[in-house]
PDB file with SEQRES, HELIX, SHEET and CRYST1 records, atoms N, CA, C and O in Angstrom:
SEQRES   1 A   84  MET SER ALA SER THR LEU ALA GLY GLN LEU VAL LEU GLU          
SEQRES   2 A   84  ASN PRO ASP GLY ASP VAL ILE GLU LEU SER GLY SER ASP          
SEQRES   3 A   84  PHE SER LYS GLU ASP ALA SER GLY LEU MET SER ILE TYR          
SEQRES   4 A   84  ARG CYS GLU SER ASN GLY LEU GLU ILE ARG LEU SER TYR          
SEQRES   5 A   84  ASP ASP GLU THR GLY GLN PHE GLY GLU PRO VAL ALA ILE          
SEQRES   6 A   84  ALA ASP ASP SER ASP TRP ALA ILE THR GLN PHE ASN LEU          
SEQRES   7 A   84  HIS LEU PRO GLN ILE GLY                                      
HELIX    1 AA1 GLY A   24  ASP A   26  5                                   3    
SHEET    1 AA1 3 VAL A  19  SER A  23  0                                        
SHEET    2 AA1 3 ALA A   7  GLU A  13 -1                                        
SHEET    3 AA1 3 ALA A  72  HIS A  79 -1                                        
SHEET    1 AA2 4 SER A  28  SER A  33  0                                        
SHEET    2 AA2 4 MET A  36  SER A  43 -1                                        
SHEET    3 AA2 4 LEU A  46  ASP A  53 -1                                        
SHEET    4 AA2 4 GLN A  58  PHE A  59 -1                                        
SHEET    1 AA3 2 LEU A  46  ASP A  53  0                                        
SHEET    2 AA3 2 VAL A  63  ALA A  66 -1                                        
CRYST1    1.000    1.000    1.000  90.00  90.00  90.00 P 1           1          
ATOM      1  N   MET A   1      10.315-169.185  81.196  1.00  0.00           N  
ATOM      2  CA  MET A   1       9.560-169.709  82.326  1.00  0.00           C  
ATOM      3  C   MET A   1       9.503-171.259  82.157  1.00  0.00           C  
ATOM      4  O   MET A   1       9.229-171.758  81.065  1.00  0.00           O  
ATOM      5  N   SER A   2       9.750-171.956  83.190  1.00  0.00           N  
ATOM      6  CA  SER A   2       9.784-173.519  83.134  1.00  0.00           C  
ATOM      7  C   SER A   2       8.416-174.042  83.459  1.00  0.00           C  
ATOM      8  O   SER A   2       7.592-173.382  84.093  1.00  0.00           O  
ATOM      9  N   ALA A   3       8.208-175.229  83.011  1.00  0.00           N  
ATOM     10  CA  ALA A   3       6.969-175.956  83.158  1.00  0.00           C  
ATOM     11  C   ALA A   3       6.833-176.310  84.718  1.00  0.00           C  
ATOM     12  O   ALA A   3       7.781-176.252  85.501  1.00  0.00           O  
ATOM     13  N   SER A   4       5.617-176.660  85.040  1.00  0.00           N  
ATOM     14  CA  SER A   4       5.336-176.933  86.486  1.00  0.00           C  
ATOM     15  C   SER A   4       5.570-178.415  86.701  1.00  0.00           C  
ATOM     16  O   SER A   4       5.666-178.802  87.865  1.00  0.00           O  
ATOM     17  N   THR A   5       5.673-179.307  85.684  1.00  0.00           N  
ATOM     18  CA  THR A   5       5.968-180.667  85.821  1.00  0.00           C  
ATOM     19  C   THR A   5       7.049-181.110  84.879  1.00  0.00           C  
ATOM     20  O   THR A   5       7.302-180.517  83.831  1.00  0.00           O  
ATOM     21  N   LEU A   6       7.668-182.175  85.301  1.00  0.00           N  
ATOM     22  CA  LEU A   6       8.841-182.704  84.517  1.00  0.00           C  
ATOM     23  C   LEU A   6       8.409-183.999  83.783  1.00  0.00           C  
ATOM     24  O   LEU A   6       7.410-184.635  84.120  1.00  0.00           O  
ATOM     25  N   ALA A   7       9.180-184.330  82.813  1.00  0.00           N  
ATOM     26  CA  ALA A   7       9.089-185.597  82.060  1.00  0.00           C  
ATOM     27  C   ALA A   7      10.284-186.465  82.271  1.00  0.00           C  
ATOM     28  O   ALA A   7      11.330-185.923  82.627  1.00  0.00           O  
ATOM     29  N   GLY A   8      10.242-187.653  82.102  1.00  0.00           N  
ATOM     30  CA  GLY A   8      11.457-188.570  82.221  1.00  0.00           C  
ATOM     31  C   GLY A   8      11.410-189.391  83.487  1.00  0.00           C  
ATOM     32  O   GLY A   8      10.358-189.614  84.086  1.00  0.00           O  
ATOM     33  N   GLN A   9      12.685-189.865  83.899  1.00  0.00           N  
ATOM     34  CA  GLN A   9      12.858-190.729  85.036  1.00  0.00           C  
ATOM     35  C   GLN A   9      14.092-190.409  85.806  1.00  0.00           C  
ATOM     36  O   GLN A   9      15.078-189.903  85.270  1.00  0.00           O  
ATOM     37  N   LEU A  10      14.021-190.724  87.139  1.00  0.00           N  
ATOM     38  CA  LEU A  10      15.179-190.580  88.048  1.00  0.00           C  
ATOM     39  C   LEU A  10      15.115-191.904  88.795  1.00  0.00           C  
ATOM     40  O   LEU A  10      14.051-192.320  89.254  1.00  0.00           O  
ATOM     41  N   VAL A  11      16.303-192.582  88.915  1.00  0.00           N  
ATOM     42  CA  VAL A  11      16.355-193.763  89.566  1.00  0.00           C  
ATOM     43  C   VAL A  11      17.514-193.673  90.641  1.00  0.00           C  
ATOM     44  O   VAL A  11      18.598-193.154  90.374  1.00  0.00           O  
ATOM     45  N   LEU A  12      17.213-194.207  91.854  1.00  0.00           N  
ATOM     46  CA  LEU A  12      18.090-194.064  93.010  1.00  0.00           C  
ATOM     47  C   LEU A  12      18.300-195.481  93.552  1.00  0.00           C  
ATOM     48  O   LEU A  12      17.415-196.334  93.486  1.00  0.00           O  
ATOM     49  N   GLU A  13      19.528-195.703  94.098  1.00  0.00           N  
ATOM     50  CA  GLU A  13      19.855-197.006  94.811  1.00  0.00           C  
ATOM     51  C   GLU A  13      20.521-196.800  95.993  1.00  0.00           C  
ATOM     52  O   GLU A  13      21.347-195.889  96.042  1.00  0.00           O  
ATOM     53  N   ASN A  14      20.277-197.586  97.092  1.00  0.00           N  
ATOM     54  CA  ASN A  14      21.105-197.483  98.337  1.00  0.00           C  
ATOM     55  C   ASN A  14      22.074-198.655  98.390  1.00  0.00           C  
ATOM     56  O   ASN A  14      22.036-199.541  97.537  1.00  0.00           O  
ATOM     57  N   PRO A  15      22.944-198.656  99.399  1.00  0.00           N  
ATOM     58  CA  PRO A  15      23.921-199.622  99.471  1.00  0.00           C  
ATOM     59  C   PRO A  15      23.316-201.087  99.763  1.00  0.00           C  
ATOM     60  O   PRO A  15      23.991-202.092  99.538  1.00  0.00           O  
ATOM     61  N   ASP A  16      22.136-201.147 100.225  1.00  0.00           N  
ATOM     62  CA  ASP A  16      21.483-202.460 100.437  1.00  0.00           C  
ATOM     63  C   ASP A  16      20.869-203.022  99.196  1.00  0.00           C  
ATOM     64  O   ASP A  16      20.314-204.120  99.205  1.00  0.00           O  
ATOM     65  N   GLY A  17      20.975-202.202  98.025  1.00  0.00           N  
ATOM     66  CA  GLY A  17      20.480-202.688  96.738  1.00  0.00           C  
ATOM     67  C   GLY A  17      18.996-202.286  96.501  1.00  0.00           C  
ATOM     68  O   GLY A  17      18.416-202.682  95.490  1.00  0.00           O  
ATOM     69  N   ASP A  18      18.384-201.514  97.411  1.00  0.00           N  
ATOM     70  CA  ASP A  18      17.013-201.062  97.251  1.00  0.00           C  
ATOM     71  C   ASP A  18      16.967-199.972  96.158  1.00  0.00           C  
ATOM     72  O   ASP A  18      17.849-199.114  96.115  1.00  0.00           O  
ATOM     73  N   VAL A  19      15.913-199.998  95.246  1.00  0.00           N  
ATOM     74  CA  VAL A  19      15.906-199.118  94.171  1.00  0.00           C  
ATOM     75  C   VAL A  19      14.627-198.368  94.274  1.00  0.00           C  
ATOM     76  O   VAL A  19      13.602-198.939  94.646  1.00  0.00           O  
ATOM     77  N   ILE A  20      14.651-197.102  93.956  1.00  0.00           N  
ATOM     78  CA  ILE A  20      13.439-196.233  93.817  1.00  0.00           C  
ATOM     79  C   ILE A  20      13.516-195.664  92.446  1.00  0.00           C  
ATOM     80  O   ILE A  20      14.511-195.103  91.986  1.00  0.00           O  
ATOM     81  N   GLU A  21      12.316-195.866  91.789  1.00  0.00           N  
ATOM     82  CA  GLU A  21      12.231-195.253  90.428  1.00  0.00           C  
ATOM     83  C   GLU A  21      11.235-194.138  90.471  1.00  0.00           C  
ATOM     84  O   GLU A  21      10.111-194.386  90.906  1.00  0.00           O  
ATOM     85  N   LEU A  22      11.533-192.952  90.068  1.00  0.00           N  
ATOM     86  CA  LEU A  22      10.594-191.775  90.171  1.00  0.00           C  
ATOM     87  C   LEU A  22      10.424-191.251  88.676  1.00  0.00           C  
ATOM     88  O   LEU A  22      11.385-191.128  87.916  1.00  0.00           O  
ATOM     89  N   SER A  23       9.223-190.981  88.358  1.00  0.00           N  
ATOM     90  CA  SER A  23       8.953-190.279  87.076  1.00  0.00           C  
ATOM     91  C   SER A  23       8.948-188.795  87.200  1.00  0.00           C  
ATOM     92  O   SER A  23       8.798-188.310  88.322  1.00  0.00           O  
ATOM     93  N   GLY A  24       9.096-188.033  86.170  1.00  0.00           N  
ATOM     94  CA  GLY A  24       9.017-186.608  86.220  1.00  0.00           C  
ATOM     95  C   GLY A  24       7.760-186.061  86.828  1.00  0.00           C  
ATOM     96  O   GLY A  24       7.744-184.982  87.420  1.00  0.00           O  
ATOM     97  N   SER A  25       6.639-186.876  86.660  1.00  0.00           N  
ATOM     98  CA  SER A  25       5.395-186.237  87.207  1.00  0.00           C  
ATOM     99  C   SER A  25       5.360-186.466  88.787  1.00  0.00           C  
ATOM    100  O   SER A  25       4.408-186.002  89.414  1.00  0.00           O  
ATOM    101  N   ASP A  26       6.297-187.119  89.401  1.00  0.00           N  
ATOM    102  CA  ASP A  26       6.388-187.212  90.898  1.00  0.00           C  
ATOM    103  C   ASP A  26       6.958-185.933  91.459  1.00  0.00           C  
ATOM    104  O   ASP A  26       6.897-185.717  92.669  1.00  0.00           O  
ATOM    105  N   PHE A  27       7.517-185.070  90.614  1.00  0.00           N  
ATOM    106  CA  PHE A  27       8.152-183.878  91.074  1.00  0.00           C  
ATOM    107  C   PHE A  27       7.144-182.750  90.891  1.00  0.00           C  
ATOM    108  O   PHE A  27       6.365-182.709  89.939  1.00  0.00           O  
ATOM    109  N   SER A  28       7.205-181.847  91.848  1.00  0.00           N  
ATOM    110  CA  SER A  28       6.341-180.682  91.712  1.00  0.00           C  
ATOM    111  C   SER A  28       7.248-179.373  91.841  1.00  0.00           C  
ATOM    112  O   SER A  28       8.246-179.359  92.562  1.00  0.00           O  
ATOM    113  N   LYS A  29       6.872-178.391  91.170  1.00  0.00           N  
ATOM    114  CA  LYS A  29       7.624-177.046  91.195  1.00  0.00           C  
ATOM    115  C   LYS A  29       7.296-176.420  92.406  1.00  0.00           C  
ATOM    116  O   LYS A  29       6.140-176.064  92.635  1.00  0.00           O  
ATOM    117  N   GLU A  30       8.307-176.240  93.280  1.00  0.00           N  
ATOM    118  CA  GLU A  30       8.244-175.669  94.626  1.00  0.00           C  
ATOM    119  C   GLU A  30       8.394-174.211  94.700  1.00  0.00           C  
ATOM    120  O   GLU A  30       7.637-173.539  95.402  1.00  0.00           O  
ATOM    121  N   ASP A  31       9.356-173.686  93.993  1.00  0.00           N  
ATOM    122  CA  ASP A  31       9.814-172.284  94.132  1.00  0.00           C  
ATOM    123  C   ASP A  31      10.376-171.891  92.871  1.00  0.00           C  
ATOM    124  O   ASP A  31      11.005-172.692  92.180  1.00  0.00           O  
ATOM    125  N   ALA A  32      10.160-170.581  92.506  1.00  0.00           N  
ATOM    126  CA  ALA A  32      10.859-169.995  91.364  1.00  0.00           C  
ATOM    127  C   ALA A  32      11.237-168.571  91.760  1.00  0.00           C  
ATOM    128  O   ALA A  32      10.400-167.712  92.036  1.00  0.00           O  
ATOM    129  N   SER A  33      12.599-168.376  91.770  1.00  0.00           N  
ATOM    130  CA  SER A  33      13.111-167.063  92.125  1.00  0.00           C  
ATOM    131  C   SER A  33      14.101-166.625  91.050  1.00  0.00           C  
ATOM    132  O   SER A  33      15.104-167.280  90.766  1.00  0.00           O  
ATOM    133  N   GLY A  34      13.782-165.560  90.513  1.00  0.00           N  
ATOM    134  CA  GLY A  34      14.525-165.055  89.411  1.00  0.00           C  
ATOM    135  C   GLY A  34      14.591-165.986  88.214  1.00  0.00           C  
ATOM    136  O   GLY A  34      13.558-166.237  87.593  1.00  0.00           O  
ATOM    137  N   LEU A  35      15.756-166.510  87.862  1.00  0.00           N  
ATOM    138  CA  LEU A  35      15.925-167.382  86.696  1.00  0.00           C  
ATOM    139  C   LEU A  35      16.059-168.846  87.108  1.00  0.00           C  
ATOM    140  O   LEU A  35      16.383-169.684  86.267  1.00  0.00           O  
ATOM    141  N   MET A  36      15.805-169.201  88.462  1.00  0.00           N  
ATOM    142  CA  MET A  36      16.060-170.539  88.912  1.00  0.00           C  
ATOM    143  C   MET A  36      14.752-171.017  89.490  1.00  0.00           C  
ATOM    144  O   MET A  36      14.046-170.331  90.229  1.00  0.00           O  
ATOM    145  N   SER A  37      14.457-172.360  89.063  1.00  0.00           N  
ATOM    146  CA  SER A  37      13.288-173.051  89.562  1.00  0.00           C  
ATOM    147  C   SER A  37      13.754-174.185  90.338  1.00  0.00           C  
ATOM    148  O   SER A  37      14.813-174.746  90.060  1.00  0.00           O  
ATOM    149  N   ILE A  38      12.916-174.592  91.420  1.00  0.00           N  
ATOM    150  CA  ILE A  38      13.221-175.667  92.300  1.00  0.00           C  
ATOM    151  C   ILE A  38      12.080-176.653  92.105  1.00  0.00           C  
ATOM    152  O   ILE A  38      10.905-176.306  92.216  1.00  0.00           O  
ATOM    153  N   TYR A  39      12.506-178.049  91.773  1.00  0.00           N  
ATOM    154  CA  TYR A  39      11.478-179.107  91.772  1.00  0.00           C  
ATOM    155  C   TYR A  39      11.817-180.004  92.937  1.00  0.00           C  
ATOM    156  O   TYR A  39      12.977-180.205  93.296  1.00  0.00           O  
ATOM    157  N   ARG A  40      10.708-180.557  93.540  1.00  0.00           N  
ATOM    158  CA  ARG A  40      10.836-181.353  94.706  1.00  0.00           C  
ATOM    159  C   ARG A  40       9.980-182.576  94.657  1.00  0.00           C  
ATOM    160  O   ARG A  40       8.887-182.564  94.092  1.00  0.00           O  
ATOM    161  N   CYS A  41      10.493-183.677  95.273  1.00  0.00           N  
ATOM    162  CA  CYS A  41       9.739-184.920  95.346  1.00  0.00           C  
ATOM    163  C   CYS A  41       9.994-185.624  96.666  1.00  0.00           C  
ATOM    164  O   CYS A  41      11.125-185.618  97.152  1.00  0.00           O  
ATOM    165  N   GLU A  42       8.997-186.216  97.247  1.00  0.00           N  
ATOM    166  CA  GLU A  42       9.203-186.978  98.382  1.00  0.00           C  
ATOM    167  C   GLU A  42       8.652-188.502  98.181  1.00  0.00           C  
ATOM    168  O   GLU A  42       7.531-188.711  97.718  1.00  0.00           O  
ATOM    169  N   SER A  43       9.446-189.434  98.529  1.00  0.00           N  
ATOM    170  CA  SER A  43       9.084-190.845  98.288  1.00  0.00           C  
ATOM    171  C   SER A  43       9.863-191.700  99.248  1.00  0.00           C  
ATOM    172  O   SER A  43      11.079-191.561  99.382  1.00  0.00           O  
ATOM    173  N   ASN A  44       9.145-192.599  99.926  1.00  0.00           N  
ATOM    174  CA  ASN A  44       9.760-193.569 100.845  1.00  0.00           C  
ATOM    175  C   ASN A  44      10.672-192.986 101.882  1.00  0.00           C  
ATOM    176  O   ASN A  44      11.708-193.580 102.183  1.00  0.00           O  
ATOM    177  N   GLY A  45      10.333-191.843 102.446  1.00  0.00           N  
ATOM    178  CA  GLY A  45      11.133-191.215 103.397  1.00  0.00           C  
ATOM    179  C   GLY A  45      12.365-190.442 102.797  1.00  0.00           C  
ATOM    180  O   GLY A  45      13.246-189.976 103.520  1.00  0.00           O  
ATOM    181  N   LEU A  46      12.367-190.347 101.534  1.00  0.00           N  
ATOM    182  CA  LEU A  46      13.486-189.706 100.822  1.00  0.00           C  
ATOM    183  C   LEU A  46      12.949-188.418 100.120  1.00  0.00           C  
ATOM    184  O   LEU A  46      11.891-188.451  99.493  1.00  0.00           O  
ATOM    185  N   GLU A  47      13.694-187.292 100.237  1.00  0.00           N  
ATOM    186  CA  GLU A  47      13.363-186.054  99.643  1.00  0.00           C  
ATOM    187  C   GLU A  47      14.396-185.764  98.579  1.00  0.00           C  
ATOM    188  O   GLU A  47      15.595-185.826  98.854  1.00  0.00           O  
ATOM    189  N   ILE A  48      13.969-185.454  97.389  1.00  0.00           N  
ATOM    190  CA  ILE A  48      14.878-185.114  96.279  1.00  0.00           C  
ATOM    191  C   ILE A  48      14.606-183.690  95.846  1.00  0.00           C  
ATOM    192  O   ILE A  48      13.462-183.387  95.507  1.00  0.00           O  
ATOM    193  N   ARG A  49      15.547-182.826  95.836  1.00  0.00           N  
ATOM    194  CA  ARG A  49      15.389-181.390  95.270  1.00  0.00           C  
ATOM    195  C   ARG A  49      16.218-181.284  93.980  1.00  0.00           C  
ATOM    196  O   ARG A  49      17.277-181.899  93.864  1.00  0.00           O  
ATOM    197  N   LEU A  50      15.754-180.546  93.075  1.00  0.00           N  
ATOM    198  CA  LEU A  50      16.356-180.354  91.867  1.00  0.00           C  
ATOM    199  C   LEU A  50      16.317-178.962  91.340  1.00  0.00           C  
ATOM    200  O   LEU A  50      15.198-178.469  91.202  1.00  0.00           O  
ATOM    201  N   SER A  51      17.309-178.285  91.038  1.00  0.00           N  
ATOM    202  CA  SER A  51      17.211-176.997  90.551  1.00  0.00           C  
ATOM    203  C   SER A  51      17.307-176.914  89.043  1.00  0.00           C  
ATOM    204  O   SER A  51      18.025-177.710  88.438  1.00  0.00           O  
ATOM    205  N   TYR A  52      16.592-175.957  88.395  1.00  0.00           N  
ATOM    206  CA  TYR A  52      16.639-175.835  87.004  1.00  0.00           C  
ATOM    207  C   TYR A  52      16.827-174.300  86.742  1.00  0.00           C  
ATOM    208  O   TYR A  52      16.084-173.461  87.250  1.00  0.00           O  
ATOM    209  N   ASP A  53      17.817-174.012  85.960  1.00  0.00           N  
ATOM    210  CA  ASP A  53      18.221-172.732  85.499  1.00  0.00           C  
ATOM    211  C   ASP A  53      17.367-172.377  84.211  1.00  0.00           C  
ATOM    212  O   ASP A  53      17.613-172.931  83.140  1.00  0.00           O  
ATOM    213  N   ASP A  54      16.388-171.466  84.339  1.00  0.00           N  
ATOM    214  CA  ASP A  54      15.573-171.155  83.238  1.00  0.00           C  
ATOM    215  C   ASP A  54      16.336-170.362  82.130  1.00  0.00           C  
ATOM    216  O   ASP A  54      15.903-170.336  80.978  1.00  0.00           O  
ATOM    217  N   GLU A  55      17.426-169.745  82.483  1.00  0.00           N  
ATOM    218  CA  GLU A  55      18.184-168.993  81.443  1.00  0.00           C  
ATOM    219  C   GLU A  55      18.982-169.915  80.588  1.00  0.00           C  
ATOM    220  O   GLU A  55      19.004-169.746  79.369  1.00  0.00           O  
ATOM    221  N   THR A  56      19.644-170.890  81.167  1.00  0.00           N  
ATOM    222  CA  THR A  56      20.514-171.761  80.386  1.00  0.00           C  
ATOM    223  C   THR A  56      19.822-173.064  80.013  1.00  0.00           C  
ATOM    224  O   THR A  56      20.301-173.752  79.111  1.00  0.00           O  
ATOM    225  N   GLY A  57      18.723-173.441  80.657  1.00  0.00           N  
ATOM    226  CA  GLY A  57      18.006-174.682  80.335  1.00  0.00           C  
ATOM    227  C   GLY A  57      18.652-175.912  80.905  1.00  0.00           C  
ATOM    228  O   GLY A  57      18.416-177.030  80.447  1.00  0.00           O  
ATOM    229  N   GLN A  58      19.512-175.685  81.958  1.00  0.00           N  
ATOM    230  CA  GLN A  58      20.259-176.802  82.531  1.00  0.00           C  
ATOM    231  C   GLN A  58      19.820-177.158  83.947  1.00  0.00           C  
ATOM    232  O   GLN A  58      19.575-176.273  84.767  1.00  0.00           O  
ATOM    233  N   PHE A  59      19.728-178.377  84.215  1.00  0.00           N  
ATOM    234  CA  PHE A  59      19.394-178.842  85.549  1.00  0.00           C  
ATOM    235  C   PHE A  59      20.684-178.811  86.450  1.00  0.00           C  
ATOM    236  O   PHE A  59      21.782-179.069  85.958  1.00  0.00           O  
ATOM    237  N   GLY A  60      20.530-178.492  87.778  1.00  0.00           N  
ATOM    238  CA  GLY A  60      21.617-178.581  88.640  1.00  0.00           C  
ATOM    239  C   GLY A  60      21.748-179.996  89.114  1.00  0.00           C  
ATOM    240  O   GLY A  60      20.933-180.841  88.743  1.00  0.00           O  
ATOM    241  N   GLU A  61      22.764-180.299  89.940  1.00  0.00           N  
ATOM    242  CA  GLU A  61      22.958-181.637  90.453  1.00  0.00           C  
ATOM    243  C   GLU A  61      21.840-182.015  91.429  1.00  0.00           C  
ATOM    244  O   GLU A  61      21.671-181.274  92.398  1.00  0.00           O  
ATOM    245  N   PRO A  62      21.111-183.020  91.285  1.00  0.00           N  
ATOM    246  CA  PRO A  62      20.001-183.486  92.159  1.00  0.00           C  
ATOM    247  C   PRO A  62      20.600-183.704  93.622  1.00  0.00           C  
ATOM    248  O   PRO A  62      21.709-184.199  93.826  1.00  0.00           O  
ATOM    249  N   VAL A  63      19.801-183.309  94.520  1.00  0.00           N  
ATOM    250  CA  VAL A  63      20.100-183.511  96.023  1.00  0.00           C  
ATOM    251  C   VAL A  63      19.129-184.399  96.596  1.00  0.00           C  
ATOM    252  O   VAL A  63      17.953-184.038  96.646  1.00  0.00           O  
ATOM    253  N   ALA A  64      19.506-185.579  97.058  1.00  0.00           N  
ATOM    254  CA  ALA A  64      18.786-186.525  97.766  1.00  0.00           C  
ATOM    255  C   ALA A  64      18.987-186.557  99.198  1.00  0.00           C  
ATOM    256  O   ALA A  64      20.115-186.780  99.637  1.00  0.00           O  
ATOM    257  N   ILE A  65      17.953-186.345 100.014  1.00  0.00           N  
ATOM    258  CA  ILE A  65      18.074-186.314 101.409  1.00  0.00           C  
ATOM    259  C   ILE A  65      17.256-187.422 102.019  1.00  0.00           C  
ATOM    260  O   ILE A  65      16.044-187.488 101.819  1.00  0.00           O  
ATOM    261  N   ALA A  66      17.906-188.288 102.759  1.00  0.00           N  
ATOM    262  CA  ALA A  66      17.228-189.431 103.381  1.00  0.00           C  
ATOM    263  C   ALA A  66      17.528-189.504 104.942  1.00  0.00           C  
ATOM    264  O   ALA A  66      18.576-189.096 105.443  1.00  0.00           O  
ATOM    265  N   ASP A  67      16.556-190.032 105.591  1.00  0.00           N  
ATOM    266  CA  ASP A  67      16.679-190.196 106.971  1.00  0.00           C  
ATOM    267  C   ASP A  67      17.719-191.247 107.492  1.00  0.00           C  
ATOM    268  O   ASP A  67      18.458-191.067 108.460  1.00  0.00           O  
ATOM    269  N   ASP A  68      17.669-192.375 106.705  1.00  0.00           N  
ATOM    270  CA  ASP A  68      18.342-193.619 107.260  1.00  0.00           C  
ATOM    271  C   ASP A  68      19.343-194.197 106.307  1.00  0.00           C  
ATOM    272  O   ASP A  68      19.991-195.157 106.722  1.00  0.00           O  
ATOM    273  N   SER A  69      19.561-193.778 105.139  1.00  0.00           N  
ATOM    274  CA  SER A  69      20.356-194.502 104.188  1.00  0.00           C  
ATOM    275  C   SER A  69      21.035-193.539 103.126  1.00  0.00           C  
ATOM    276  O   SER A  69      20.552-192.441 102.849  1.00  0.00           O  
ATOM    277  N   ASP A  70      22.057-193.980 102.620  1.00  0.00           N  
ATOM    278  CA  ASP A  70      22.733-193.169 101.577  1.00  0.00           C  
ATOM    279  C   ASP A  70      22.225-193.664 100.233  1.00  0.00           C  
ATOM    280  O   ASP A  70      22.414-194.821  99.856  1.00  0.00           O  
ATOM    281  N   TRP A  71      21.596-192.780  99.544  1.00  0.00           N  
ATOM    282  CA  TRP A  71      21.101-193.069  98.221  1.00  0.00           C  
ATOM    283  C   TRP A  71      21.951-192.427  97.171  1.00  0.00           C  
ATOM    284  O   TRP A  71      22.391-191.287  97.318  1.00  0.00           O  
ATOM    285  N   ALA A  72      22.189-193.175  96.086  1.00  0.00           N  
ATOM    286  CA  ALA A  72      22.954-192.635  94.912  1.00  0.00           C  
ATOM    287  C   ALA A  72      22.039-192.642  93.810  1.00  0.00           C  
ATOM    288  O   ALA A  72      21.185-193.522  93.695  1.00  0.00           O  
ATOM    289  N   ILE A  73      22.187-191.647  92.946  1.00  0.00           N  
ATOM    290  CA  ILE A  73      21.369-191.531  91.714  1.00  0.00           C  
ATOM    291  C   ILE A  73      22.130-192.307  90.674  1.00  0.00           C  
ATOM    292  O   ILE A  73      23.271-191.999  90.328  1.00  0.00           O  
ATOM    293  N   THR A  74      21.440-193.347  90.179  1.00  0.00           N  
ATOM    294  CA  THR A  74      22.068-194.176  89.138  1.00  0.00           C  
ATOM    295  C   THR A  74      21.574-193.961  87.767  1.00  0.00           C  
ATOM    296  O   THR A  74      22.171-194.424  86.795  1.00  0.00           O  
ATOM    297  N   GLN A  75      20.405-193.208  87.663  1.00  0.00           N  
ATOM    298  CA  GLN A  75      19.966-192.780  86.282  1.00  0.00           C  
ATOM    299  C   GLN A  75      19.251-191.511  86.407  1.00  0.00           C  
ATOM    300  O   GLN A  75      18.408-191.362  87.292  1.00  0.00           O  
ATOM    301  N   PHE A  76      19.558-190.524  85.515  1.00  0.00           N  
ATOM    302  CA  PHE A  76      18.953-189.188  85.503  1.00  0.00           C  
ATOM    303  C   PHE A  76      18.516-188.901  84.184  1.00  0.00           C  
ATOM    304  O   PHE A  76      19.377-188.680  83.332  1.00  0.00           O  
ATOM    305  N   ASN A  77      17.277-188.870  83.873  1.00  0.00           N  
ATOM    306  CA  ASN A  77      16.743-188.631  82.491  1.00  0.00           C  
ATOM    307  C   ASN A  77      15.531-187.767  82.617  1.00  0.00           C  
ATOM    308  O   ASN A  77      14.521-188.004  81.955  1.00  0.00           O  
ATOM    309  N   LEU A  78      15.619-186.693  83.518  1.00  0.00           N  
ATOM    310  CA  LEU A  78      14.470-185.771  83.656  1.00  0.00           C  
ATOM    311  C   LEU A  78      14.714-184.616  82.635  1.00  0.00           C  
ATOM    312  O   LEU A  78      15.852-184.252  82.340  1.00  0.00           O  
ATOM    313  N   HIS A  79      13.576-184.056  82.109  1.00  0.00           N  
ATOM    314  CA  HIS A  79      13.643-182.981  81.267  1.00  0.00           C  
ATOM    315  C   HIS A  79      12.276-182.297  81.279  1.00  0.00           C  
ATOM    316  O   HIS A  79      11.289-182.864  81.749  1.00  0.00           O  
ATOM    317  N   LEU A  80      12.232-181.059  80.750  1.00  0.00           N  
ATOM    318  CA  LEU A  80      10.976-180.347  80.669  1.00  0.00           C  
ATOM    319  C   LEU A  80      10.206-180.898  79.438  1.00  0.00           C  
ATOM    320  O   LEU A  80      10.832-181.155  78.410  1.00  0.00           O  
ATOM    321  N   PRO A  81       9.049-181.061  79.506  1.00  0.00           N  
ATOM    322  CA  PRO A  81       8.268-181.523  78.378  1.00  0.00           C  
ATOM    323  C   PRO A  81       8.240-180.458  77.246  1.00  0.00           C  
ATOM    324  O   PRO A  81       8.181-179.257  77.510  1.00  0.00           O  
ATOM    325  N   GLN A  82       8.282-180.902  76.067  1.00  0.00           N  
ATOM    326  CA  GLN A  82       8.223-179.950  74.859  1.00  0.00           C  
ATOM    327  C   GLN A  82       6.800-179.405  74.768  1.00  0.00           C  
ATOM    328  O   GLN A  82       5.823-180.154  74.780  1.00  0.00           O  
ATOM    329  N   ILE A  83       6.713-178.072  74.675  1.00  0.00           N  
ATOM    330  CA  ILE A  83       5.433-177.546  74.632  1.00  0.00           C  
ATOM    331  C   ILE A  83       5.273-176.887  73.193  1.00  0.00           C  
ATOM    332  O   ILE A  83       6.178-176.235  72.672  1.00  0.00           O  
ATOM    333  N   GLY A  84       4.123-177.102  72.641  1.00  0.00           N  
ATOM    334  CA  GLY A  84       3.969-176.549  71.266  1.00  0.00           C  
ATOM    335  C   GLY A  84       4.207-177.486  70.163  1.00  0.00           C  
ATOM    336  O   GLY A  84       4.101-177.108  68.997  1.00  0.00           O  
TER     337      GLY A  84                                                      
END                                                                             
């Protein structure tokens, strides 16, 4: 079972050079079905969804959805906090 919050950082940049830095605590666990958990964050009109495979302990490719600009993920350092 995965944690309800994440640790670490995710950085995105658009073609205009605008940067958004998000911390793991900006993400909330939205859904868990079977062995897959979905984490979601909304910031500055941007929605980021991230899947986590509870069985393998691996994150899927983050998906960024924006209304007006193409955002690229330039840094991905999110992880589940160590418990215990």
